[in-house]
mmCIF file as Biopython writes it, N, C-alpha, C and O atoms, coordinates in Angstrom:
data_model
#
loop_
_atom_site.group_PDB
_atom_site.id
_atom_site.type_symbol
_atom_site.label_atom_id
_atom_site.label_alt_id
_atom_site.label_comp_id
_atom_site.label_asym_id
_atom_site.label_entity_id
_atom_site.label_seq_id
_atom_site.pdbx_PDB_ins_code
_atom_site.Cartn_x
_atom_site.Cartn_y
_atom_site.Cartn_z
_atom_site.occupancy
_atom_site.B_iso_or_equiv
_atom_site.auth_seq_id
_atom_site.auth_asym_id
_atom_site.pdbx_PDB_model_num
ATOM 1   N N  . UNK A ? 1  ? 172.682 133.236 129.642 1.0 0.0 1  A 1 
ATOM 2   C CA . UNK A ? 1  ? 172.696 132.727 128.252 1.0 0.0 1  A 1 
ATOM 3   C C  . UNK A ? 1  ? 172.401 131.339 128.129 1.0 0.0 1  A 1 
ATOM 4   O O  . UNK A ? 1  ? 172.788 130.379 128.796 1.0 0.0 1  A 1 
ATOM 5   N N  . UNK A ? 2  ? 171.527 131.430 126.998 1.0 0.0 2  A 1 
ATOM 6   C CA . UNK A ? 2  ? 170.648 130.083 126.923 1.0 0.0 2  A 1 
ATOM 7   C C  . UNK A ? 2  ? 171.438 129.626 125.386 1.0 0.0 2  A 1 
ATOM 8   O O  . UNK A ? 2  ? 171.946 130.447 124.622 1.0 0.0 2  A 1 
ATOM 9   N N  . UNK A ? 3  ? 171.400 128.273 125.178 1.0 0.0 3  A 1 
ATOM 10  C CA . UNK A ? 3  ? 172.095 127.494 124.115 1.0 0.0 3  A 1 
ATOM 11  C C  . UNK A ? 3  ? 171.061 126.782 123.490 1.0 0.0 3  A 1 
ATOM 12  O O  . UNK A ? 3  ? 170.116 126.242 124.065 1.0 0.0 3  A 1 
ATOM 13  N N  . UNK A ? 4  ? 171.276 126.805 122.331 1.0 0.0 4  A 1 
ATOM 14  C CA . UNK A ? 4  ? 170.147 125.813 121.627 1.0 0.0 4  A 1 
ATOM 15  C C  . UNK A ? 4  ? 170.350 124.385 122.007 1.0 0.0 4  A 1 
ATOM 16  O O  . UNK A ? 4  ? 171.511 124.018 122.185 1.0 0.0 4  A 1 
ATOM 17  N N  . UNK A ? 5  ? 169.358 123.514 122.158 1.0 0.0 5  A 1 
ATOM 18  C CA . UNK A ? 5  ? 169.622 122.244 122.699 1.0 0.0 5  A 1 
ATOM 19  C C  . UNK A ? 5  ? 170.025 121.328 121.483 1.0 0.0 5  A 1 
ATOM 20  O O  . UNK A ? 5  ? 169.426 121.541 120.428 1.0 0.0 5  A 1 
ATOM 21  N N  . UNK A ? 6  ? 171.204 120.090 121.522 1.0 0.0 6  A 1 
ATOM 22  C CA . UNK A ? 6  ? 171.529 119.678 120.746 1.0 0.0 6  A 1 
ATOM 23  C C  . UNK A ? 6  ? 170.214 118.968 119.593 1.0 0.0 6  A 1 
ATOM 24  O O  . UNK A ? 6  ? 170.205 118.880 118.366 1.0 0.0 6  A 1 
ATOM 25  N N  . UNK A ? 7  ? 169.429 118.646 120.402 1.0 0.0 7  A 1 
ATOM 26  C CA . UNK A ? 7  ? 168.272 118.315 119.340 1.0 0.0 7  A 1 
ATOM 27  C C  . UNK A ? 7  ? 167.761 119.254 118.408 1.0 0.0 7  A 1 
ATOM 28  O O  . UNK A ? 7  ? 167.611 119.005 117.212 1.0 0.0 7  A 1 
ATOM 29  N N  . UNK A ? 8  ? 167.466 120.454 119.018 1.0 0.0 8  A 1 
ATOM 30  C CA . UNK A ? 8  ? 166.958 121.365 118.131 1.0 0.0 8  A 1 
ATOM 31  C C  . UNK A ? 8  ? 168.195 121.914 116.917 1.0 0.0 8  A 1 
ATOM 32  O O  . UNK A ? 8  ? 167.849 122.257 115.786 1.0 0.0 8  A 1 
ATOM 33  N N  . UNK A ? 9  ? 169.513 121.923 117.328 1.0 0.0 9  A 1 
ATOM 34  C CA . UNK A ? 9  ? 170.436 121.897 116.133 1.0 0.0 9  A 1 
ATOM 35  C C  . UNK A ? 9  ? 170.253 120.722 115.344 1.0 0.0 9  A 1 
ATOM 36  O O  . UNK A ? 9  ? 170.367 120.991 114.148 1.0 0.0 9  A 1 
ATOM 37  N N  . UNK A ? 10 ? 169.975 119.334 115.605 1.0 0.0 10 A 1 
ATOM 38  C CA . UNK A ? 10 ? 170.127 118.354 114.700 1.0 0.0 10 A 1 
ATOM 39  C C  . UNK A ? 10 ? 168.883 118.448 113.906 1.0 0.0 10 A 1 
ATOM 40  O O  . UNK A ? 10 ? 169.018 118.197 112.708 1.0 0.0 10 A 1 
ATOM 41  N N  . UNK A ? 11 ? 167.727 118.751 114.314 1.0 0.0 11 A 1 
ATOM 42  C CA . UNK A ? 11 ? 166.573 118.926 113.592 1.0 0.0 11 A 1 
ATOM 43  C C  . UNK A ? 11 ? 166.428 119.937 112.491 1.0 0.0 11 A 1 
ATOM 44  O O  . UNK A ? 11 ? 165.811 119.811 111.434 1.0 0.0 11 A 1 
ATOM 45  N N  . UNK A ? 12 ? 167.270 121.199 113.040 1.0 0.0 12 A 1 
ATOM 46  C CA . UNK A ? 12 ? 167.515 122.076 111.919 1.0 0.0 12 A 1 
ATOM 47  C C  . UNK A ? 12 ? 168.468 121.947 110.727 1.0 0.0 12 A 1 
ATOM 48  O O  . UNK A ? 12 ? 168.345 122.336 109.566 1.0 0.0 12 A 1 
ATOM 49  N N  . UNK A ? 13 ? 169.402 121.323 111.319 1.0 0.0 13 A 1 
ATOM 50  C CA . UNK A ? 13 ? 170.379 120.700 110.397 1.0 0.0 13 A 1 
ATOM 51  C C  . UNK A ? 13 ? 169.636 119.518 109.230 1.0 0.0 13 A 1 
ATOM 52  O O  . UNK A ? 13 ? 169.925 119.608 108.036 1.0 0.0 13 A 1 
ATOM 53  N N  . UNK A ? 14 ? 168.741 118.515 109.697 1.0 0.0 14 A 1 
ATOM 54  C CA . UNK A ? 14 ? 168.477 117.857 109.319 1.0 0.0 14 A 1 
ATOM 55  C C  . UNK A ? 14 ? 167.552 118.300 107.916 1.0 0.0 14 A 1 
ATOM 56  O O  . UNK A ? 14 ? 167.555 117.845 106.772 1.0 0.0 14 A 1 
ATOM 57  N N  . UNK A ? 15 ? 166.722 119.465 108.606 1.0 0.0 15 A 1 
ATOM 58  C CA . UNK A ? 15 ? 165.728 120.323 107.578 1.0 0.0 15 A 1 
ATOM 59  C C  . UNK A ? 15 ? 166.286 120.729 106.554 1.0 0.0 15 A 1 
ATOM 60  O O  . UNK A ? 15 ? 165.868 120.507 105.418 1.0 0.0 15 A 1 
ATOM 61  N N  . UNK A ? 16 ? 167.488 121.494 106.884 1.0 0.0 16 A 1 
ATOM 62  C CA . UNK A ? 16 ? 168.609 122.507 105.937 1.0 0.0 16 A 1 
ATOM 63  C C  . UNK A ? 16 ? 168.830 121.371 105.216 1.0 0.0 16 A 1 
ATOM 64  O O  . UNK A ? 16 ? 168.415 121.538 104.069 1.0 0.0 16 A 1 
ATOM 65  N N  . UNK A ? 17 ? 169.271 120.356 105.372 1.0 0.0 17 A 1 
ATOM 66  C CA . UNK A ? 17 ? 170.119 119.244 104.456 1.0 0.0 17 A 1 
ATOM 67  C C  . UNK A ? 17 ? 169.108 118.904 103.469 1.0 0.0 17 A 1 
ATOM 68  O O  . UNK A ? 17 ? 169.360 119.045 102.273 1.0 0.0 17 A 1 
ATOM 69  N N  . UNK A ? 18 ? 167.593 118.314 104.011 1.0 0.0 18 A 1 
ATOM 70  C CA . UNK A ? 18 ? 166.599 118.174 102.933 1.0 0.0 18 A 1 
ATOM 71  C C  . UNK A ? 18 ? 166.351 119.207 102.166 1.0 0.0 18 A 1 
ATOM 72  O O  . UNK A ? 18 ? 166.162 118.982 100.971 1.0 0.0 18 A 1 
ATOM 73  N N  . UNK A ? 19 ? 166.296 120.477 102.625 1.0 0.0 19 A 1 
ATOM 74  C CA . UNK A ? 19 ? 165.513 121.375 101.458 1.0 0.0 19 A 1 
ATOM 75  C C  . UNK A ? 19 ? 166.958 121.861 100.523 1.0 0.0 19 A 1 
ATOM 76  O O  . UNK A ? 19 ? 166.985 121.967 99.297  1.0 0.0 19 A 1 
ATOM 77  N N  . UNK A ? 20 ? 167.749 122.034 101.171 1.0 0.0 20 A 1 
ATOM 78  C CA . UNK A ? 20 ? 169.171 121.895 100.026 1.0 0.0 20 A 1 
ATOM 79  C C  . UNK A ? 20 ? 169.197 120.831 99.012  1.0 0.0 20 A 1 
ATOM 80  O O  . UNK A ? 20 ? 169.279 121.159 97.828  1.0 0.0 20 A 1 
ATOM 81  N N  . UNK A ? 21 ? 169.141 119.679 99.324  1.0 0.0 21 A 1 
ATOM 82  C CA . UNK A ? 21 ? 169.311 118.624 98.240  1.0 0.0 21 A 1 
ATOM 83  C C  . UNK A ? 21 ? 168.011 118.827 97.287  1.0 0.0 21 A 1 
ATOM 84  O O  . UNK A ? 21 ? 168.049 118.584 96.081  1.0 0.0 21 A 1 
ATOM 85  N N  . UNK A ? 22 ? 166.807 119.319 97.991  1.0 0.0 22 A 1 
ATOM 86  C CA . UNK A ? 22 ? 165.650 119.032 97.066  1.0 0.0 22 A 1 
ATOM 87  C C  . UNK A ? 22 ? 166.052 120.191 95.917  1.0 0.0 22 A 1 
ATOM 88  O O  . UNK A ? 22 ? 165.609 120.080 94.774  1.0 0.0 22 A 1 
ATOM 89  N N  . UNK A ? 23 ? 166.793 121.142 96.243  1.0 0.0 23 A 1 
ATOM 90  C CA . UNK A ? 23 ? 166.922 122.375 95.274  1.0 0.0 23 A 1 
ATOM 91  C C  . UNK A ? 23 ? 168.430 122.409 94.513  1.0 0.0 23 A 1 
ATOM 92  O O  . UNK A ? 23 ? 168.716 123.005 93.474  1.0 0.0 23 A 1 
ATOM 93  N N  . UNK A ? 24 ? 169.069 121.798 95.140  1.0 0.0 24 A 1 
ATOM 94  C CA . UNK A ? 24 ? 170.552 121.445 94.519  1.0 0.0 24 A 1 
ATOM 95  C C  . UNK A ? 24 ? 171.051 120.084 94.719  1.0 0.0 24 A 1 
ATOM 96  O O  . UNK A ? 24 ? 171.626 119.820 95.775  1.0 0.0 24 A 1 
ATOM 97  N N  . UNK A ? 25 ? 170.889 119.178 93.798  1.0 0.0 25 A 1 
ATOM 98  C CA . UNK A ? 25 ? 171.317 117.692 94.103  1.0 0.0 25 A 1 
ATOM 99  C C  . UNK A ? 25 ? 172.650 117.665 93.521  1.0 0.0 25 A 1 
ATOM 100 O O  . UNK A ? 25 ? 172.882 116.606 92.939  1.0 0.0 25 A 1 
ATOM 101 N N  . UNK A ? 26 ? 173.717 118.626 93.503  1.0 0.0 26 A 1 
ATOM 102 C CA . UNK A ? 26 ? 174.973 118.379 92.794  1.0 0.0 26 A 1 
ATOM 103 C C  . UNK A ? 26 ? 175.895 117.914 94.245  1.0 0.0 26 A 1 
ATOM 104 O O  . UNK A ? 26 ? 175.503 117.988 95.409  1.0 0.0 26 A 1 
ATOM 105 N N  . UNK A ? 27 ? 176.977 117.514 93.837  1.0 0.0 27 A 1 
ATOM 106 C CA . UNK A ? 27 ? 177.560 116.747 94.893  1.0 0.0 27 A 1 
ATOM 107 C C  . UNK A ? 27 ? 178.206 117.795 95.549  1.0 0.0 27 A 1 
ATOM 108 O O  . UNK A ? 27 ? 178.311 117.731 96.773  1.0 0.0 27 A 1 
ATOM 109 N N  . UNK A ? 28 ? 178.739 118.926 94.825  1.0 0.0 28 A 1 
ATOM 110 C CA . UNK A ? 28 ? 179.467 120.346 95.300  1.0 0.0 28 A 1 
ATOM 111 C C  . UNK A ? 28 ? 178.919 120.966 96.347  1.0 0.0 28 A 1 
ATOM 112 O O  . UNK A ? 28 ? 179.533 121.205 97.387  1.0 0.0 28 A 1 
ATOM 113 N N  . UNK A ? 29 ? 177.398 121.343 96.066  1.0 0.0 29 A 1 
ATOM 114 C CA . UNK A ? 29 ? 176.485 121.780 97.044  1.0 0.0 29 A 1 
ATOM 115 C C  . UNK A ? 29 ? 176.363 121.033 98.158  1.0 0.0 29 A 1 
ATOM 116 O O  . UNK A ? 29 ? 176.244 121.667 99.206  1.0 0.0 29 A 1 
ATOM 117 N N  . UNK A ? 30 ? 176.361 119.736 98.221  1.0 0.0 30 A 1 
ATOM 118 C CA . UNK A ? 30 ? 176.103 118.972 99.424  1.0 0.0 30 A 1 
ATOM 119 C C  . UNK A ? 30 ? 177.148 119.152 100.530 1.0 0.0 30 A 1 
ATOM 120 O O  . UNK A ? 30 ? 176.994 119.486 101.705 1.0 0.0 30 A 1 
ATOM 121 N N  . UNK A ? 31 ? 178.482 118.775 99.696  1.0 0.0 31 A 1 
ATOM 122 C CA . UNK A ? 31 ? 179.699 119.184 100.709 1.0 0.0 31 A 1 
ATOM 123 C C  . UNK A ? 31 ? 179.831 120.566 101.293 1.0 0.0 31 A 1 
ATOM 124 O O  . UNK A ? 31 ? 180.095 120.828 102.467 1.0 0.0 31 A 1 
ATOM 125 N N  . UNK A ? 32 ? 179.585 121.512 100.195 1.0 0.0 32 A 1 
ATOM 126 C CA . UNK A ? 32 ? 179.376 122.796 100.793 1.0 0.0 32 A 1 
ATOM 127 C C  . UNK A ? 32 ? 178.490 122.875 101.963 1.0 0.0 32 A 1 
ATOM 128 O O  . UNK A ? 32 ? 178.851 123.167 103.103 1.0 0.0 32 A 1 
ATOM 129 N N  . UNK A ? 33 ? 177.135 122.548 101.526 1.0 0.0 33 A 1 
ATOM 130 C CA . UNK A ? 33 ? 176.042 122.654 102.880 1.0 0.0 33 A 1 
ATOM 131 C C  . UNK A ? 33 ? 176.837 122.010 104.120 1.0 0.0 33 A 1 
ATOM 132 O O  . UNK A ? 33 ? 176.775 122.650 105.169 1.0 0.0 33 A 1 
ATOM 133 N N  . UNK A ? 34 ? 177.780 120.487 104.118 1.0 0.0 34 A 1 
ATOM 134 C CA . UNK A ? 34 ? 177.760 119.902 105.079 1.0 0.0 34 A 1 
ATOM 135 C C  . UNK A ? 34 ? 178.999 120.733 106.096 1.0 0.0 34 A 1 
ATOM 136 O O  . UNK A ? 34 ? 179.104 120.704 107.323 1.0 0.0 34 A 1 
ATOM 137 N N  . UNK A ? 35 ? 179.948 121.535 104.965 1.0 0.0 35 A 1 
ATOM 138 C CA . UNK A ? 35 ? 180.905 122.461 105.933 1.0 0.0 35 A 1 
ATOM 139 C C  . UNK A ? 35 ? 180.504 123.656 106.498 1.0 0.0 35 A 1 
ATOM 140 O O  . UNK A ? 35 ? 181.167 124.186 107.390 1.0 0.0 35 A 1 
ATOM 141 N N  . UNK A ? 36 ? 179.337 124.199 106.002 1.0 0.0 36 A 1 
ATOM 142 C CA . UNK A ? 36 ? 178.755 125.281 106.363 1.0 0.0 36 A 1 
ATOM 143 C C  . UNK A ? 36 ? 178.343 124.884 107.850 1.0 0.0 36 A 1 
ATOM 144 O O  . UNK A ? 36 ? 178.753 125.397 108.892 1.0 0.0 36 A 1 
ATOM 145 N N  . UNK A ? 37 ? 177.523 123.949 107.707 1.0 0.0 37 A 1 
ATOM 146 C CA . UNK A ? 37 ? 176.711 122.969 109.083 1.0 0.0 37 A 1 
ATOM 147 C C  . UNK A ? 37 ? 177.976 122.923 110.176 1.0 0.0 37 A 1 
ATOM 148 O O  . UNK A ? 37 ? 177.950 123.445 111.290 1.0 0.0 37 A 1 
ATOM 149 N N  . UNK A ? 38 ? 178.987 122.244 109.651 1.0 0.0 38 A 1 
ATOM 150 C CA . UNK A ? 38 ? 179.959 121.793 110.748 1.0 0.0 38 A 1 
ATOM 151 C C  . UNK A ? 38 ? 180.486 123.230 111.350 1.0 0.0 38 A 1 
ATOM 152 O O  . UNK A ? 38 ? 180.671 123.271 112.566 1.0 0.0 38 A 1 
ATOM 153 N N  . UNK A ? 39 ? 180.729 124.363 110.604 1.0 0.0 39 A 1 
ATOM 154 C CA . UNK A ? 39 ? 180.902 125.841 111.051 1.0 0.0 39 A 1 
ATOM 155 C C  . UNK A ? 39 ? 180.092 126.426 111.902 1.0 0.0 39 A 1 
ATOM 156 O O  . UNK A ? 39 ? 180.384 127.273 112.747 1.0 0.0 39 A 1 
ATOM 157 N N  . UNK A ? 40 ? 178.778 125.830 111.600 1.0 0.0 40 A 1 
ATOM 158 C CA . UNK A ? 40 ? 177.879 126.505 112.637 1.0 0.0 40 A 1 
ATOM 159 C C  . UNK A ? 40 ? 177.608 125.930 113.741 1.0 0.0 40 A 1 
ATOM 160 O O  . UNK A ? 40 ? 177.000 126.491 114.653 1.0 0.0 40 A 1 
ATOM 161 N N  . UNK A ? 41 ? 178.050 124.693 113.779 1.0 0.0 41 A 1 
ATOM 162 C CA . UNK A ? 41 ? 178.086 123.575 115.221 1.0 0.0 41 A 1 
ATOM 163 C C  . UNK A ? 41 ? 179.206 124.267 115.998 1.0 0.0 41 A 1 
ATOM 164 O O  . UNK A ? 41 ? 179.024 124.760 117.112 1.0 0.0 41 A 1 
ATOM 165 N N  . UNK A ? 42 ? 180.455 124.280 115.307 1.0 0.0 42 A 1 
ATOM 166 C CA . UNK A ? 42 ? 181.461 124.782 115.980 1.0 0.0 42 A 1 
ATOM 167 C C  . UNK A ? 42 ? 181.303 125.983 116.871 1.0 0.0 42 A 1 
ATOM 168 O O  . UNK A ? 42 ? 181.943 126.228 117.894 1.0 0.0 42 A 1 
ATOM 169 N N  . UNK A ? 43 ? 180.027 126.929 116.133 1.0 0.0 43 A 1 
ATOM 170 C CA . UNK A ? 43 ? 179.847 128.483 116.666 1.0 0.0 43 A 1 
ATOM 171 C C  . UNK A ? 43 ? 178.953 128.150 117.476 1.0 0.0 43 A 1 
ATOM 172 O O  . UNK A ? 43 ? 179.406 128.463 118.577 1.0 0.0 43 A 1 
ATOM 173 N N  . UNK A ? 44 ? 177.797 127.634 117.629 1.0 0.0 44 A 1 
ATOM 174 C CA . UNK A ? 44 ? 176.583 127.651 118.171 1.0 0.0 44 A 1 
ATOM 175 C C  . UNK A ? 44 ? 176.766 126.454 119.344 1.0 0.0 44 A 1 
ATOM 176 O O  . UNK A ? 44 ? 175.905 126.403 120.222 1.0 0.0 44 A 1 
ATOM 177 N N  . UNK A ? 45 ? 177.831 125.534 119.364 1.0 0.0 45 A 1 
ATOM 178 C CA . UNK A ? 45 ? 177.503 124.317 120.314 1.0 0.0 45 A 1 
ATOM 179 C C  . UNK A ? 45 ? 178.103 124.946 121.347 1.0 0.0 45 A 1 
ATOM 180 O O  . UNK A ? 45 ? 179.048 125.712 121.158 1.0 0.0 45 A 1 
ATOM 181 N N  . UNK A ? 46 ? 177.534 124.642 122.736 1.0 0.0 46 A 1 
ATOM 182 C CA . UNK A ? 46 ? 177.915 125.142 124.168 1.0 0.0 46 A 1 
ATOM 183 C C  . UNK A ? 46 ? 179.158 124.750 124.454 1.0 0.0 46 A 1 
ATOM 184 O O  . UNK A ? 46 ? 179.599 123.606 124.346 1.0 0.0 46 A 1 
ATOM 185 N N  . UNK A ? 47 ? 179.665 125.610 124.783 1.0 0.0 47 A 1 
ATOM 186 C CA . UNK A ? 47 ? 181.333 125.675 125.326 1.0 0.0 47 A 1 
ATOM 187 C C  . UNK A ? 47 ? 181.655 124.870 126.230 1.0 0.0 47 A 1 
ATOM 188 O O  . UNK A ? 47 ? 182.820 124.486 126.325 1.0 0.0 47 A 1 
ATOM 189 N N  . UNK A ? 48 ? 180.811 124.509 126.965 1.0 0.0 48 A 1 
ATOM 190 C CA . UNK A ? 48 ? 180.765 123.620 128.162 1.0 0.0 48 A 1 
ATOM 191 C C  . UNK A ? 48 ? 181.130 122.339 127.805 1.0 0.0 48 A 1 
ATOM 192 O O  . UNK A ? 48 ? 181.730 121.591 128.577 1.0 0.0 48 A 1 
ATOM 193 N N  . UNK A ? 49 ? 180.749 121.989 126.490 1.0 0.0 49 A 1 
ATOM 194 C CA . UNK A ? 49 ? 180.888 120.445 126.306 1.0 0.0 49 A 1 
ATOM 195 C C  . UNK A ? 49 ? 182.234 120.139 125.640 1.0 0.0 49 A 1 
ATOM 196 O O  . UNK A ? 49 ? 182.508 120.468 124.486 1.0 0.0 49 A 1 
ATOM 197 N N  . UNK A ? 50 ? 183.078 119.455 126.506 1.0 0.0 50 A 1 
ATOM 198 C CA . UNK A ? 50 ? 184.446 119.293 125.894 1.0 0.0 50 A 1 
ATOM 199 C C  . UNK A ? 50 ? 184.458 117.652 125.478 1.0 0.0 50 A 1 
ATOM 200 O O  . UNK A ? 50 ? 183.736 116.733 125.866 1.0 0.0 50 A 1 
ATOM 201 N N  . UNK A ? 51 ? 185.621 117.677 124.492 1.0 0.0 51 A 1 
ATOM 202 C CA . UNK A ? 51 ? 185.655 116.483 123.591 1.0 0.0 51 A 1 
ATOM 203 C C  . UNK A ? 51 ? 186.887 115.587 124.422 1.0 0.0 51 A 1 
ATOM 204 O O  . UNK A ? 51 ? 187.244 114.488 123.998 1.0 0.0 51 A 1 
#
C-alpha cells in the first residue's frame, strides 16, 4: 500500500487553501477549510508515523 508523501499532501493543502480563499474570503469558510484539511490529514497520514 502506498501513501501520499508529506510533501504532496502539503502542496495539495496549500493549493486548496489558495483556491478556496480566492473564492470565499470569509473567516467562517477559512476555518471550515482548515477543519476539513485536518480531518483529511488524520485519515490520509501514514499510520506508521507516531506522535
